[in-house]
N, C-alpha and C positions, 0 to 999 in steps of 0.2 A: 603156221607153226608145224614143225615136223612131227610125225606120230611118235608116241612114247614107245621106246624099244625095250623097256624093262619095267618091272613093277616099281611104281613111284615110291613105295615104302621100302624098297630094297636099297637101303642107303648106306649100310655099314662101310662099304669099300670107298665111299666118298667122304666120310667124316675125317677130319684132321685129328690124328692121334700121334703119340710119340713114334709109333711104328709106321705111320702113314702121314708124314708131315706135309705141310702146305708147299706148293710150288713157289719157292722163294726166288723169283726171278722178275725181271722188269717187264712183266706182262700179266694180264688177268687170266687165270685158269677158268675161262668162261663156261666151259662144259661142266666142270665140277661144281662151280658156284650156282649154275642154273639148276642142277639136280638138287642141291641143298635148299635153294629158294623154293623150288616146286614141292619139295617134301613138306615144308611148312604150310604152303597153300593147301596141299591135299589134307594135311592134318586138320586144319581149321574147317575145311569143307566137310570132312568126315564127322567132326564133332557136331556140325549143324545138320547132318543127315543120318543120325542114328548109327554112326561109326561104320557106314558102308565104305568099301574101298572104291574110290573113284577110278574110272577109266580115263584115258587121255581125252576121249570124245566128250565125256561128261564134264571134265574140268574145262575144256575149251568152250563148251556151251555155257558153263556157269560163271566163268571168270572173264573179265574184260582183258583184252590183250594189252601188253605193256605200252605205256605212254599214250593210252587212250586210242589205240588203233581200232576204232570202230567206224562204221560207215556213217556218212551224212553228218559229220561234225562241223562241216563248214570249211571254206577255203582258208580263212584266216587262221583257224586252229591248225590246219595241215601245214601251213607255212611256218607257224611257230614250232611245231614238232620237227619239221625238217631243219629249221635253223638250229635247234638244240642238238640234233643228232649229227649235224655237220661239225660240231665242236667236241664230239666225243671220240675217244680212241677206238680204233676198229674192234678191239677185243671187248670193249664195253658195249658197243653196238651189237656184237654177236650175242652177248649175254641178254640184251633186251629182246632179241629175236627168239630166244629159247625159253623165256620165262612166262609164267602165268601171273597175272595181277589179280588178287582177290577183290571181290566187291566190298569187303570189309577190311578192317585193320590187319596189317600183315603180321605184327608181333606185339608183345606187351609194350615195348618201348617206342615202336615206330608204326606209321600208317603205310599206305600203299606206296608204290614206286613214285618217286618224285622227279628224279633226274634234273634237279635244279642247278643251273650254272652258278657257281659260288665265288668266282674270282673277284668280282666287283666289291663285295662287302669284306672279303678277307684282305684285299688290298688296302682298304680303309684302316684296318687294324694293324696289318703287318706289311710294311712297304718294301721289305727286303727281298721279296720274291720277283719283282719286275714282271708281274703277270700281264701287264698291258702289251708286252712285246711278243707274247706267245701266239702261235697260230691256233692251237687247240686250247680249250679251257684246261687249267691245271686241276682245279678243285671242283668236284661235283657232289651234290647231296643226292645219294642214291635213294635213301628212304628218309622221309621227314619225321621229326619227333612228333608224337601225339600231343595235342594241345593240353591234355590233362596234366602233363608233367611240367608245365611252366610256360612263361612268355619268352619272347626272343628265341623261339625254337630254331634249332639247326637240324641235327639228325646224323645219319651215318655218312660221314664225309670221306670221299675217295680222292686220293692223289693220283692223277693220271700220268704223272712223271715217274713216281716211285712205285706205283701200283700197290699201294697199301691203303688201309682204311682205319678209321677210328670213329667211335660213336660219341659225338659231342651233342648232348641233349639240348643245351641252351648256349647262347653266345658267351655267357659268363664263364663257361667251361673252357673256352679256347686257350687260355693261358696255360692249361694243363697239357696241351698238345702242340703248341707253337712256342718258339721255333722248333721244327721237327728234329733238327740235329741234337737238341737238348732233351727231347722227349721221345727218343726212338722206340722205347719199349711200349709206347702207347699206340703205335702204328703197326698193324699186322695185316697179312693177306686177308682179303674178303672172306675166303673160305674158312678161315679160322674163326671169325666172328659168327658166321652162319652155323658152324659146327657147335660152337658154344651154346647157341640158342636151341639147337636141336637136342643137345645134351640136357638142357633145362626141361625140355618137353618130355624126353624119354625118362628122366628121373622123377617126373611129375612135380617138379618145383614150380613150373609154369603149366597151366592147364587151360584148355579152351572149353567153351560152353556151347550147348546146342542153340541157345538164344541169349542175347545180352541181358534180358530181364528175367531169365529163368532161374537164377540162383536164389534159393530161399534166404530170407533175411538173416537167419541164424548163421548160415554158412558164409554169407557176405561179410558178416562182422569179424570172421576169423581170417580174412584174406584181403588183399588189395586187388580190386577188379577194375580194369580199364577196357571198356568195350566188351568184346567177346573173350578176353584173356584175363586170367587171374594169376597173381604172384602169391604163393603161399609162404608164410613166415618160416616154415620148414617142411620137409617131407621125409618119409620113412627111409629113403635112400641116403639122406644126409645122416640120419641116426646110425645106420649100418656102417657107413664109411668113416664116421667120426669114431665110433667104438673100435673099428678095426685099426684106425690110425693110433689111437691111444694104447691099445693092447700091443701093437707093434713097437711103439716107443718104449713102453715099460719093459717089454721083453729085451729090447736092445740094452737098456740099463742093467737089467738083472744078469745078462750074459757077461757083463764086465765086473760083476761083484762075486767074490769067492762064495761058494755054496755055504760055508760055515758062517758067513756074515749076513746072509739073508734072514729076514724076520721069520719067526716060526708061526706063520699063518698060511692059510690055504689060498693059493692064487686062483683056484677054481670058483671061489665064492665071489659074487658081485661086490663092488666097493660099498654100495649102499642098498638097503632094502627099502621098499615103499614105506614101511613104518618109520624108518629114519627120516625120510624126506617129508612125510606127513608132519612129524614133530618139528621140522624146520620150516613149516608153512610154505613149502614149495608147491605151486599149482599142480593139480592132479594130472592134467594133460599138457605137457610142454616138452620142448626139445631136451632141455638139460636133465629133467627127470628121466626121460627115456635113456639118455646116455649113461647117467650115473648108476642106474640100476642094471646096466648090462656090461659095463667094463669090468675086467678082472682086477682083483685087489693087488696092487703092487706090494712086493715083499721087501721094500726098502723105505727109507724115511724121506729123502729129498728128491723131488721130481724135476726141479729146475733150480738154478742158483737162488738160495734163500727161500724157496717155496716148498712147503711140506705137504706130504700126502696126508689127508684127513683120516688117520686111523682112529683118533679119538672122536667118536660120533657125537658125544655130548658137547665137546668144544666146537665142532662143526655147527651144531644146531645153535649154540649160543652166539656164534659170530654172524649169523644171518640177520642183518639189520634192515634189509630192504624188502623182506618177504612177509612182514608181519600184518599187512593190511588184509582183511578177509576178502576172498575173491568176489563177494557180492558187491564190493565197492568199485570194482572195475570190470565186472561182467565177463571175465575171461578174455577180454580184448587186450589187456595190458599184462605183460609178463615181466615181473620184477627181476632185477639182477641177483644172481646167486654167487656167493663167494666159494669158489671150488677149491683152489689151492691158496691158502693164506701164507703170509710171511711167517717164517719160523720165529722171528723176533717180533713179538707183539707190540714192542715199543716203536717199531718202524711204521708209523702211520703219518697221515697228513691232515691238516685241518680241512673240514668241509668247506668247499669253495664253489664259485660259480661254474667252473668246468664240470665238477662232479654233479652239481644240481642239474645241469643241462643233460648230462649223460644218464644219470641214474634215476631221475625223477621225471618221467615222461608225463606230460599232459596232466591227467587227473590225479596222478600220484604226486605231483609237484608240491601241493600244499600239505600233503600228508607225510612228507618225509620225516623220518625219526631224528634227523640231524638239524641242528641250528648252525648258522655260520660260525666256523671256527672249531666245531666239535671234532674230536679225533675219529678218523675212519680207518678201518683195517685195510692194509695193502694186500695185494695178491691178484690172482687171476679170477675174474668174474665172468659169468655168462652175460650175454648182451640183453639189456632191457628192451622190450619190444612192444610197440603198439601195432597190433596185427592188421589193422585196417590201413595203416599208413603205407604210402607208396614206397616200394624198394626197401622194405624192412628185412631184417635177417635175424631170426631167432637162433639160428645155429652159429651166431657170432660170439665174440668175446671182447673183453677190455682188460688189458694188463695194467693194473693200477700200481704205480711205483712210488716209493717214498721220497722222490727227488724230482725236481723240475728239469726239463731240457733247456739248453742254452740258447742265447741269441746270437752267439759268435760261431760261425761255421767255417772259419778260415782253415782249420785242420780237419775238416770233414765231419759234419754233424749228421745225426740220425735222419733217415729218410723214410717216407711212406711209399707204398707201391706205385703211386703215380709219379714218383720222382721228386715230389716236393719235400721240403724239410719238415720234420716234426716241429710243430709250433713252439716258439720260444715260451718257456714257462709252463708247458703242458706236462701233466703227470700220466696221461692215459693213451697217447697216440703211438707208442712204439708197436711195430709189427702191423700197423693198420693200413687200410687201403688208400687213404687220402680222400680228397673230395670228389674224385671222378674216376670212372672205370671205362676202359676202351671197349668193353663188351655190353655196356648199358648200366645206367643208374648213377647215383651220386650220394655221397655221405652214408654209404652202407658199411656196416661193420665187416671186418675181415672174418673169415670162417674159422672156427675152432679146429676143424680138421686140418686146415692148411698150416695153422700155427704149430700143431703137434708134429706134423711132418717136417716142418722147418727145424724144430728142436731135435728131431731124430737125426737130420742131416748134420746138425752142429755136433752131436755126439759122434757120429760116424766119421766126420772130418777132423775131429780132435779140437774143435773150437772150445767145447766144454769137456771137462774130464769127469770121470766117474771114480768114486772111492767106495769105502765099505758101507757108507750110509746112503749112497746114491750119487746124484749130480753134486759136484763140489762147488764151493764158492758161496759168498753171501749175495744178497739181492743187489748190492752195489755193482756186481759184475755186469749187470745190464747197462751200466754207464758206458761200457765200451762202445756201444752204438753211437755215442756222442763224441767219441775220441778217435775217430778215423776208421773204426771197424763197422761202419754202417751196413756194408753188404752182408755181413754175417747176421744182422738183425733186420733184414729186409725180405719181404715176400713179393715175388714177381706178380705182375697184374694178372687177374683172372676175372671170372664173373663174381 
């Protein structure tokens, strides 16, 4: 392995950003990808060594070289390794020569380098690729899924023809990425995925531990830990970014309202006080409390079509039907959904049903729900109910609960989720959601509130939604446009 020519943690110029995009060409940017890979190896090494900065020599001594390039592994192993590398594109072989392989799990979703040839089992599922006629392997699993996340594991799947990658945790996810021509958004350059993972580390959404068993029980209950890595239900950076997104969105609306039509209230005051949220039985420490006590008060009535700003605090408190269980009953591990922006028309509700039970009544809250089958439930924008110990949870997420169901007929363009799949026929809650699978890791995770609000601001800026004297115009039925051919307006691109 060549000596390190720069500080391994000096990674900013290698990260994929809008200003520094991925090399979108038919080859692997192996030098950039190796730097990103080695950053994560060094981060984990540092976590396990009191956050010392490792040198190239220390990493080389501590980490096994890629594909098990150690001495005395036996002739049979060497032959297998050679056979694998003979079916890899030269750029992928260059990547292998440049990277360190940690002795422990590489990242939260995946274990060490796998380099498993994958054409055989993909051909069994999708015979249109004629993979048997190729000289090189087309599909290679670079990193395998950690077994904690399910059976029939796959991992980070790399296409050596298109030089794009996607993270398919289990074989059941493959219909979300194949055929590639119909799921192009789910395949991205490898450096894009690695940059997303580093972003999660830098924002402390994903953290590494000194030792796999070193996390105190109380902390372990507040996060999902797999090996030496933990996924937090939310982090402080998410709060900051979501508050900024909401304040930017409400400022964009106010800028379109005549000054004499703005409500006579102070925008400098937070929308809610902690006393307001205590009265609504919202948990003391959670993502949505942190956001609602920091965002500025909008000086208008309607924040989205048919959805009102909760200026009436008593009405807001009264509408909270999922927060009434005392925290002692769920030990702080379960965070109930909070109705943030309710439908202006309180008659626009839907009967409580199995979809809502599944979403809003997690695990031990299931039997304690205040609703019986058929009871009316308020519509509007809810925060995501979260079981903090669960894999891949997202406390910073949301659920937009609409008073109508989506269709089964998509001939004129039905609503879609981020992974390209259609919103389920009969669903009330899937608009703007991720879908079942994410190219950067995870499955069935809620879309983030920050990304929803940014999408809404884009809809204002582009004229999809209009602003009047009371705020955003239109009633809640305007969201039906997503099911009437305008799905791209009501769609959020894939992300983590």
